[in-house]
KOLKEDREN-618606 format. One record per atom (N, C-alpha, C, O): residue number from 1; y, x, z; atom name. Coordinates in steps of 0.1 Angstrom, whole numbers, always signed. Example, Ala and Ser with C-alpha at 12.3 -4.5 7.8 and 13.67 -1.06 7.14 Angstrom:
! residues 2
@i=1 north=-57 east=+132 up=+78 at=N
@i=1 north=-45 east=+123 up=+78 at=CA
@i=1 north=-33 east=+132 up=+78 at=C
@i=1 north=-33 east=+142 up=+85 at=O
@i=2 north=-22 east=+128 up=+71 at=N
@i=2 north=-11 east=+137 up=+71 at=CA
@i=2 north=+0 east=+129 up=+79 at=C
@i=2 north=+11 east=+134 up=+80 at=O
This chain:
! residues 106
@i=1 north=-279 east=+71 up=-76 at=N
@i=1 north=-265 east=+72 up=-71 at=CA
@i=1 north=-257 east=+81 up=-81 at=C
@i=1 north=-261 east=+92 up=-84 at=O
@i=2 north=-246 east=+76 up=-85 at=N
@i=2 north=-237 east=+83 up=-94 at=CA
@i=2 north=-230 east=+94 up=-86 at=C
@i=2 north=-223 east=+91 up=-76 at=O
@i=3 north=-231 east=+107 up=-90 at=N
@i=3 north=-225 east=+118 up=-82 at=CA
@i=3 north=-210 east=+118 up=-83 at=C
@i=3 north=-203 east=+124 up=-75 at=O
@i=4 north=-204 east=+110 up=-92 at=N
@i=4 north=-190 east=+110 up=-94 at=CA
@i=4 north=-183 east=+99 up=-85 at=C
@i=4 north=-171 east=+99 up=-83 at=O
@i=5 north=-192 east=+90 up=-79 at=N
@i=5 north=-187 east=+80 up=-71 at=CA
@i=5 north=-189 east=+84 up=-56 at=C
@i=5 north=-200 east=+86 up=-52 at=O
@i=6 north=-178 east=+84 up=-49 at=N
@i=6 north=-179 east=+87 up=-35 at=CA
@i=6 north=-179 east=+74 up=-27 at=C
@i=6 north=-169 east=+68 up=-26 at=O
@i=7 north=-190 east=+71 up=-21 at=N
@i=7 north=-191 east=+59 up=-13 at=CA
@i=7 north=-197 east=+62 up=+1 at=C
@i=7 north=-207 east=+69 up=+2 at=O
@i=8 north=-191 east=+56 up=+11 at=N
@i=8 north=-196 east=+59 up=+25 at=CA
@i=8 north=-197 east=+45 up=+32 at=C
@i=8 north=-189 east=+36 up=+29 at=O
@i=9 north=-206 east=+44 up=+41 at=N
@i=9 north=-207 east=+32 up=+49 at=CA
@i=9 north=-205 east=+36 up=+63 at=C
@i=9 north=-212 east=+45 up=+69 at=O
@i=10 north=-195 east=+31 up=+70 at=N
@i=10 north=-191 east=+34 up=+83 at=CA
@i=10 north=-184 east=+22 up=+90 at=C
@i=10 north=-180 east=+13 up=+83 at=O
@i=11 north=-183 east=+23 up=+103 at=N
@i=11 north=-176 east=+12 up=+110 at=CA
@i=11 north=-162 east=+11 up=+105 at=C
@i=11 north=-156 east=+21 up=+101 at=O
@i=12 north=-156 east=-1 up=+106 at=N
@i=12 north=-142 east=-3 up=+102 at=CA
@i=12 north=-132 east=+7 up=+107 at=C
@i=12 north=-124 east=+12 up=+100 at=O
@i=13 north=-132 east=+10 up=+120 at=N
@i=13 north=-123 east=+19 up=+126 at=CA
@i=13 north=-124 east=+33 up=+121 at=C
@i=13 north=-114 east=+40 up=+119 at=O
@i=14 north=-136 east=+37 up=+118 at=N
@i=14 north=-138 east=+50 up=+112 at=CA
@i=14 north=-133 east=+50 up=+97 at=C
@i=14 north=-128 east=+61 up=+93 at=O
@i=15 north=-135 east=+40 up=+90 at=N
@i=15 north=-130 east=+39 up=+76 at=CA
@i=15 north=-115 east=+40 up=+76 at=C
@i=15 north=-110 east=+46 up=+67 at=O
@i=16 north=-108 east=+33 up=+85 at=N
@i=16 north=-94 east=+34 up=+86 at=CA
@i=16 north=-89 east=+48 up=+89 at=C
@i=16 north=-80 east=+53 up=+83 at=O
@i=17 north=-96 east=+54 up=+99 at=N
@i=17 north=-93 east=+68 up=+102 at=CA
@i=17 north=-95 east=+77 up=+91 at=C
@i=17 north=-86 east=+86 up=+88 at=O
@i=18 north=-106 east=+76 up=+84 at=N
@i=18 north=-109 east=+85 up=+72 at=CA
@i=18 north=-99 east=+82 up=+61 at=C
@i=18 north=-94 east=+92 up=+55 at=O
@i=19 north=-96 east=+70 up=+59 at=N
@i=19 north=-85 east=+67 up=+48 at=CA
@i=19 north=-72 east=+72 up=+52 at=C
@i=19 north=-64 east=+77 up=+43 at=O
@i=20 north=-68 east=+72 up=+65 at=N
@i=20 north=-55 east=+77 up=+69 at=CA
@i=20 north=-55 east=+92 up=+68 at=C
@i=20 north=-45 east=+97 up=+63 at=O
@i=21 north=-66 east=+99 up=+71 at=N
@i=21 north=-66 east=+113 up=+69 at=CA
@i=21 north=-65 east=+117 up=+54 at=C
@i=21 north=-59 east=+127 up=+51 at=O
@i=22 north=-71 east=+109 up=+46 at=N
@i=22 north=-70 east=+111 up=+31 at=CA
@i=22 north=-56 east=+109 up=+26 at=C
@i=22 north=-51 east=+117 up=+18 at=O
@i=23 north=-49 east=+99 up=+32 at=N
@i=23 north=-35 east=+97 up=+28 at=CA
@i=23 north=-26 east=+108 up=+33 at=C
@i=23 north=-17 east=+113 up=+26 at=O
@i=24 north=-29 east=+113 up=+45 at=N
@i=24 north=-22 east=+125 up=+50 at=CA
@i=24 north=-23 east=+137 up=+41 at=C
@i=24 north=-14 east=+145 up=+39 at=O
@i=25 north=-35 east=+139 up=+36 at=N
@i=25 north=-38 east=+150 up=+27 at=CA
@i=25 north=-29 east=+148 up=+14 at=C
@i=25 north=-23 east=+158 up=+10 at=O
@i=26 north=-29 east=+136 up=+9 at=N
@i=26 north=-22 east=+134 up=-3 at=CA
@i=26 north=-7 east=+135 up=-1 at=C
@i=26 north=+0 east=+140 up=-9 at=O
@i=27 north=-2 east=+130 up=+10 at=N
@i=27 north=+12 east=+131 up=+14 at=CA
@i=27 north=+17 east=+146 up=+14 at=C
@i=27 north=+28 east=+149 up=+11 at=O
@i=28 north=+8 east=+154 up=+19 at=N
@i=28 north=+12 east=+168 up=+21 at=CA
@i=28 north=+12 east=+176 up=+9 at=C
@i=28 north=+17 east=+188 up=+9 at=O
@i=29 north=+7 east=+171 up=-2 at=N
@i=29 north=+7 east=+179 up=-15 at=CA
@i=29 north=+21 east=+179 up=-21 at=C
@i=29 north=+26 east=+169 up=-25 at=O
@i=30 north=+26 east=+191 up=-23 at=N
@i=30 north=+39 east=+193 up=-28 at=CA
@i=30 north=+41 east=+187 up=-42 at=C
@i=30 north=+51 east=+181 up=-45 at=O
@i=31 north=+31 east=+190 up=-51 at=N
@i=31 north=+33 east=+185 up=-65 at=CA
@i=31 north=+34 east=+170 up=-66 at=C
@i=31 north=+41 east=+165 up=-74 at=O
@i=32 north=+26 east=+163 up=-57 at=N
@i=32 north=+27 east=+149 up=-57 at=CA
@i=32 north=+40 east=+144 up=-53 at=C
@i=32 north=+45 east=+134 up=-58 at=O
@i=33 north=+46 east=+151 up=-43 at=N
@i=33 north=+59 east=+147 up=-38 at=CA
@i=33 north=+70 east=+149 up=-49 at=C
@i=33 north=+79 east=+140 up=-51 at=O
@i=34 north=+69 east=+159 up=-57 at=N
@i=34 north=+78 east=+162 up=-68 at=CA
@i=34 north=+76 east=+152 up=-79 at=C
@i=34 north=+86 east=+147 up=-85 at=O
@i=35 north=+64 east=+149 up=-82 at=N
@i=35 north=+61 east=+140 up=-94 at=CA
@i=35 north=+64 east=+125 up=-92 at=C
@i=35 north=+69 east=+119 up=-101 at=O
@i=36 north=+62 east=+121 up=-79 at=N
@i=36 north=+64 east=+107 up=-77 at=CA
@i=36 north=+69 east=+104 up=-62 at=C
@i=36 north=+61 east=+101 up=-54 at=O
@i=37 north=+82 east=+107 up=-60 at=N
@i=37 north=+87 east=+106 up=-46 at=CA
@i=37 north=+86 east=+92 up=-40 at=C
@i=37 north=+83 east=+90 up=-28 at=O
@i=38 north=+87 east=+82 up=-48 at=N
@i=38 north=+86 east=+68 up=-43 at=CA
@i=38 north=+71 east=+65 up=-38 at=C
@i=38 north=+70 east=+58 up=-28 at=O
@i=39 north=+62 east=+70 up=-45 at=N
@i=39 north=+48 east=+69 up=-41 at=CA
@i=39 north=+46 east=+76 up=-27 at=C
@i=39 north=+38 east=+70 up=-19 at=O
@i=40 north=+52 east=+87 up=-26 at=N
@i=40 north=+50 east=+94 up=-13 at=CA
@i=40 north=+57 east=+87 up=-2 at=C
@i=40 north=+51 east=+87 up=+10 at=O
@i=41 north=+68 east=+80 up=-4 at=N
@i=41 north=+74 east=+71 up=+6 at=CA
@i=41 north=+64 east=+60 up=+11 at=C
@i=41 north=+62 east=+58 up=+22 at=O
@i=42 north=+58 east=+54 up=+1 at=N
@i=42 north=+48 east=+44 up=+4 at=CA
@i=42 north=+36 east=+49 up=+12 at=C
@i=42 north=+31 east=+42 up=+21 at=O
@i=43 north=+32 east=+61 up=+9 at=N
@i=43 north=+21 east=+67 up=+16 at=CA
@i=43 north=+25 east=+70 up=+30 at=C
@i=43 north=+17 east=+67 up=+40 at=O
@i=44 north=+37 east=+75 up=+33 at=N
@i=44 north=+42 east=+77 up=+46 at=CA
@i=44 north=+42 east=+65 up=+54 at=C
@i=44 north=+39 east=+65 up=+66 at=O
@i=45 north=+47 east=+54 up=+48 at=N
@i=45 north=+48 east=+41 up=+55 at=CA
@i=45 north=+34 east=+36 up=+59 at=C
@i=45 north=+32 east=+31 up=+70 at=O
@i=46 north=+24 east=+38 up=+50 at=N
@i=46 north=+11 east=+33 up=+52 at=CA
@i=46 north=+4 east=+42 up=+63 at=C
@i=46 north=-3 east=+36 up=+72 at=O
@i=47 north=+6 east=+54 up=+63 at=N
@i=47 north=+1 east=+63 up=+74 at=CA
@i=47 north=+6 east=+59 up=+87 at=C
@i=47 north=-1 east=+58 up=+97 at=O
@i=48 north=+19 east=+56 up=+88 at=N
@i=48 north=+26 east=+52 up=+100 at=CA
@i=48 north=+19 east=+39 up=+105 at=C
@i=48 north=+16 east=+38 up=+117 at=O
@i=49 north=+18 east=+29 up=+96 at=N
@i=49 north=+11 east=+16 up=+100 at=CA
@i=49 north=-3 east=+18 up=+105 at=C
@i=49 north=-7 east=+12 up=+115 at=O
@i=50 north=-11 east=+26 up=+97 at=N
@i=50 north=-25 east=+29 up=+101 at=CA
@i=50 north=-26 east=+35 up=+115 at=C
@i=50 north=-34 east=+31 up=+123 at=O
@i=51 north=-17 east=+45 up=+118 at=N
@i=51 north=-18 east=+52 up=+131 at=CA
@i=51 north=-15 east=+42 up=+142 at=C
@i=51 north=-21 east=+43 up=+153 at=O
@i=52 north=-5 east=+33 up=+140 at=N
@i=52 north=-2 east=+23 up=+150 at=CA
@i=52 north=-14 east=+14 up=+152 at=C
@i=52 north=-17 east=+10 up=+164 at=O
@i=53 north=-20 east=+9 up=+141 at=N
@i=53 north=-32 east=+1 up=+143 at=CA
@i=53 north=-43 east=+8 up=+150 at=C
@i=53 north=-49 east=+2 up=+159 at=O
@i=54 north=-46 east=+20 up=+146 at=N
@i=54 north=-56 east=+28 up=+153 at=CA
@i=54 north=-53 east=+30 up=+168 at=C
@i=54 north=-62 east=+30 up=+176 at=O
@i=55 north=-40 east=+32 up=+171 at=N
@i=55 north=-36 east=+34 up=+185 at=CA
@i=55 north=-39 east=+22 up=+194 at=C
@i=55 north=-39 east=+24 up=+206 at=O
@i=56 north=-40 east=+11 up=+188 at=N
@i=56 north=-43 east=-1 up=+195 at=CA
@i=56 north=-57 east=-6 up=+194 at=C
@i=56 north=-61 east=-17 up=+199 at=O
@i=57 north=-66 east=+1 up=+187 at=N
@i=57 north=-79 east=-3 up=+185 at=CA
@i=57 north=-88 east=-2 up=+197 at=C
@i=57 north=-89 east=+8 up=+204 at=O
@i=58 north=-95 east=-13 up=+201 at=N
@i=58 north=-102 east=-13 up=+214 at=CA
@i=58 north=-115 east=-5 up=+214 at=C
@i=58 north=-120 east=-2 up=+224 at=O
@i=59 north=-120 east=-1 up=+202 at=N
@i=59 north=-132 east=+7 up=+202 at=CA
@i=59 north=-129 east=+22 up=+204 at=C
@i=59 north=-138 east=+30 up=+205 at=O
@i=60 north=-117 east=+26 up=+204 at=N
@i=60 north=-113 east=+40 up=+207 at=CA
@i=60 north=-110 east=+42 up=+221 at=C
@i=60 north=-105 east=+33 up=+228 at=O
@i=61 north=-112 east=+54 up=+226 at=N
@i=61 north=-110 east=+57 up=+240 at=CA
@i=61 north=-94 east=+57 up=+243 at=C
@i=61 north=-87 east=+59 up=+234 at=O
@i=62 north=-91 east=+55 up=+255 at=N
@i=62 north=-76 east=+56 up=+259 at=CA
@i=62 north=-70 east=+69 up=+255 at=C
@i=62 north=-58 east=+69 up=+250 at=O
@i=63 north=-77 east=+80 up=+257 at=N
@i=63 north=-71 east=+93 up=+253 at=CA
@i=63 north=-69 east=+94 up=+238 at=C
@i=63 north=-58 east=+99 up=+234 at=O
@i=64 north=-78 east=+90 up=+231 at=N
@i=64 north=-77 east=+90 up=+216 at=CA
@i=64 north=-66 east=+81 up=+212 at=C
@i=64 north=-58 east=+85 up=+203 at=O
@i=65 north=-65 east=+69 up=+217 at=N
@i=65 north=-54 east=+60 up=+214 at=CA
@i=65 north=-40 east=+66 up=+217 at=C
@i=65 north=-30 east=+64 up=+210 at=O
@i=66 north=-39 east=+73 up=+228 at=N
@i=66 north=-27 east=+80 up=+232 at=CA
@i=66 north=-23 east=+90 up=+222 at=C
@i=66 north=-11 east=+91 up=+218 at=O
@i=67 north=-32 east=+98 up=+218 at=N
@i=67 north=-30 east=+108 up=+207 at=CA
@i=67 north=-25 east=+102 up=+194 at=C
@i=67 north=-16 east=+106 up=+188 at=O
@i=68 north=-32 east=+91 up=+190 at=N
@i=68 north=-29 east=+84 up=+178 at=CA
@i=68 north=-15 east=+78 up=+179 at=C
@i=68 north=-7 east=+78 up=+169 at=O
@i=69 north=-11 east=+73 up=+191 at=N
@i=69 north=+3 east=+67 up=+192 at=CA
@i=69 north=+13 east=+78 up=+191 at=C
@i=69 north=+24 east=+76 up=+185 at=O
@i=70 north=+11 east=+90 up=+197 at=N
@i=70 north=+20 east=+101 up=+195 at=CA
@i=70 north=+21 east=+105 up=+181 at=C
@i=70 north=+32 east=+108 up=+176 at=O
@i=71 north=+10 east=+105 up=+174 at=N
@i=71 north=+10 east=+108 up=+159 at=CA
@i=71 north=+18 east=+98 up=+152 at=C
@i=71 north=+26 east=+101 up=+143 at=O
@i=72 north=+16 east=+85 up=+155 at=N
@i=72 north=+24 east=+74 up=+149 at=CA
@i=72 north=+39 east=+76 up=+151 at=C
@i=72 north=+46 east=+75 up=+141 at=O
@i=73 north=+43 east=+80 up=+163 at=N
@i=73 north=+57 east=+82 up=+165 at=CA
@i=73 north=+63 east=+94 up=+156 at=C
@i=73 north=+74 east=+93 up=+151 at=O
@i=74 north=+55 east=+104 up=+155 at=N
@i=74 north=+59 east=+116 up=+147 at=CA
@i=74 north=+60 east=+112 up=+132 at=C
@i=74 north=+69 east=+116 up=+125 at=O
@i=75 north=+50 east=+105 up=+128 at=N
@i=75 north=+49 east=+100 up=+114 at=CA
@i=75 north=+60 east=+90 up=+110 at=C
@i=75 north=+66 east=+90 up=+99 at=O
@i=76 north=+64 east=+82 up=+120 at=N
@i=76 north=+75 east=+73 up=+118 at=CA
@i=76 north=+88 east=+80 up=+115 at=C
@i=76 north=+96 east=+77 up=+106 at=O
@i=77 north=+90 east=+91 up=+123 at=N
@i=77 north=+102 east=+99 up=+121 at=CA
@i=77 north=+102 east=+106 up=+108 at=C
@i=77 north=+111 east=+106 up=+100 at=O
@i=78 north=+90 east=+112 up=+105 at=N
@i=78 north=+89 east=+119 up=+92 at=CA
@i=78 north=+90 east=+110 up=+80 at=C
@i=78 north=+96 east=+114 up=+70 at=O
@i=79 north=+84 east=+98 up=+81 at=N
@i=79 north=+85 east=+89 up=+70 at=CA
@i=79 north=+100 east=+84 up=+68 at=C
@i=79 north=+104 east=+83 up=+56 at=O
@i=80 north=+107 east=+82 up=+79 at=N
@i=80 north=+121 east=+79 up=+77 at=CA
@i=80 north=+129 east=+90 up=+71 at=C
@i=80 north=+138 east=+88 up=+63 at=O
@i=81 north=+126 east=+103 up=+75 at=N
@i=81 north=+133 east=+114 up=+69 at=CA
@i=81 north=+130 east=+115 up=+54 at=C
@i=81 north=+139 east=+118 up=+46 at=O
@i=82 north=+118 east=+113 up=+50 at=N
@i=82 north=+114 east=+113 up=+36 at=CA
@i=82 north=+122 east=+102 up=+29 at=C
@i=82 north=+126 east=+105 up=+18 at=O
@i=83 north=+123 east=+90 up=+34 at=N
@i=83 north=+130 east=+79 up=+28 at=CA
@i=83 north=+144 east=+83 up=+26 at=C
@i=83 north=+150 east=+80 up=+16 at=O
@i=84 north=+151 east=+88 up=+37 at=N
@i=84 north=+165 east=+92 up=+36 at=CA
@i=84 north=+167 east=+103 up=+25 at=C
@i=84 north=+177 east=+102 up=+18 at=O
@i=85 north=+158 east=+113 up=+25 at=N
@i=85 north=+159 east=+123 up=+15 at=CA
@i=85 north=+157 east=+118 up=+1 at=C
@i=85 north=+164 east=+122 up=-9 at=O
@i=86 north=+148 east=+109 up=-1 at=N
@i=86 north=+146 east=+103 up=-14 at=CA
@i=86 north=+157 east=+94 up=-19 at=C
@i=86 north=+159 east=+93 up=-31 at=O
@i=87 north=+164 east=+88 up=-9 at=N
@i=87 north=+176 east=+79 up=-13 at=CA
@i=87 north=+186 east=+88 up=-21 at=C
@i=87 north=+192 east=+83 up=-30 at=O
@i=88 north=+187 east=+100 up=-16 at=N
@i=88 north=+197 east=+109 up=-23 at=CA
@i=88 north=+191 east=+113 up=-37 at=C
@i=88 north=+199 east=+113 up=-47 at=O
@i=89 north=+178 east=+116 up=-38 at=N
@i=89 north=+172 east=+120 up=-50 at=CA
@i=89 north=+171 east=+108 up=-60 at=C
@i=89 north=+173 east=+110 up=-72 at=O
@i=90 north=+167 east=+97 up=-55 at=N
@i=90 north=+164 east=+85 up=-63 at=CA
@i=90 north=+176 east=+77 up=-67 at=C
@i=90 north=+176 east=+68 up=-76 at=O
@i=91 north=+187 east=+79 up=-59 at=N
@i=91 north=+199 east=+70 up=-61 at=CA
@i=91 north=+205 east=+73 up=-75 at=C
@i=91 north=+206 east=+85 up=-79 at=O
@i=92 north=+208 east=+63 up=-82 at=N
@i=92 north=+215 east=+66 up=-95 at=CA
@i=92 north=+229 east=+71 up=-94 at=C
@i=92 north=+236 east=+68 up=-84 at=O
@i=93 north=+233 east=+80 up=-103 at=N
@i=93 north=+246 east=+85 up=-102 at=CA
@i=93 north=+256 east=+74 up=-106 at=C
@i=93 north=+252 east=+64 up=-112 at=O
@i=94 north=+269 east=+76 up=-103 at=N
@i=94 north=+279 east=+66 up=-106 at=CA
@i=94 north=+280 east=+63 up=-121 at=C
@i=94 north=+284 east=+52 up=-125 at=O
@i=95 north=+277 east=+73 up=-129 at=N
@i=95 north=+279 east=+71 up=-144 at=CA
@i=95 north=+266 east=+66 up=-150 at=C
@i=95 north=+266 east=+65 up=-163 at=O
@i=96 north=+256 east=+64 up=-143 at=N
@i=96 north=+243 east=+60 up=-149 at=CA
@i=96 north=+243 east=+46 up=-155 at=C
@i=96 north=+235 east=+43 up=-164 at=O
@i=97 north=+253 east=+38 up=-151 at=N
@i=97 north=+254 east=+24 up=-157 at=CA
@i=97 north=+264 east=+23 up=-168 at=C
@i=97 north=+266 east=+13 up=-174 at=O
@i=98 north=+270 east=+34 up=-172 at=N
@i=98 north=+280 east=+34 up=-182 at=CA
@i=98 north=+273 east=+36 up=-196 at=C
@i=98 north=+265 east=+46 up=-197 at=O
@i=99 north=+276 east=+28 up=-205 at=N
@i=99 north=+270 east=+30 up=-219 at=CA
@i=99 north=+277 east=+42 up=-225 at=C
@i=99 north=+289 east=+44 up=-223 at=O
@i=100 north=+270 east=+50 up=-233 at=N
@i=100 north=+276 east=+61 up=-240 at=CA
@i=100 north=+286 east=+56 up=-250 at=C
@i=100 north=+285 east=+45 up=-256 at=O
@i=101 north=+297 east=+63 up=-252 at=N
@i=101 north=+307 east=+59 up=-262 at=CA
@i=101 north=+301 east=+59 up=-276 at=C
@i=101 north=+294 east=+68 up=-280 at=O
@i=102 north=+305 east=+49 up=-283 at=N
@i=102 north=+300 east=+47 up=-297 at=CA
@i=102 north=+307 east=+58 up=-306 at=C
@i=102 north=+319 east=+60 up=-305 at=O
@i=103 north=+299 east=+64 up=-315 at=N
@i=103 north=+304 east=+73 up=-324 at=CA
@i=103 north=+310 east=+67 up=-337 at=C
@i=103 north=+318 east=+73 up=-344 at=O
@i=104 north=+305 east=+55 up=-340 at=N
@i=104 north=+309 east=+48 up=-352 at=CA
@i=104 north=+314 east=+34 up=-349 at=C
@i=104 north=+309 east=+28 up=-339 at=O
@i=105 north=+322 east=+29 up=-357 at=N
@i=105 north=+326 east=+15 up=-356 at=CA
@i=105 north=+315 east=+6 up=-362 at=C
@i=105 north=+309 east=+9 up=-372 at=O
@i=106 north=+313 east=-5 up=-356 at=N
@i=106 north=+303 east=-14 up=-361 at=CA
@i=106 north=+309 east=-27 up=-366 at=C
@i=106 north=+301 east=-36 up=-371 at=O
């Protein structure tokens, strides 16, 4: 087994939960947010969808599903806030479509 390859075998619901926790870790990293805010928006949306799917999964207990649904609601709000904040940062300025004035006649 290659020590650089991380491979796990688990039931599907556990794989989704583990993947969601990994996404949450990535989402929380400040440097990633600064370097690629659009990627962070996608991560937040995926986390929200995964939590909703897990909250409805029949293999999880009702109490676990309740906690996951509450997390889903919180992440939906946070994801929307991130999207709204990124709209301000990612939006082009009014002069971004203006060509620079030519210095010479052609």
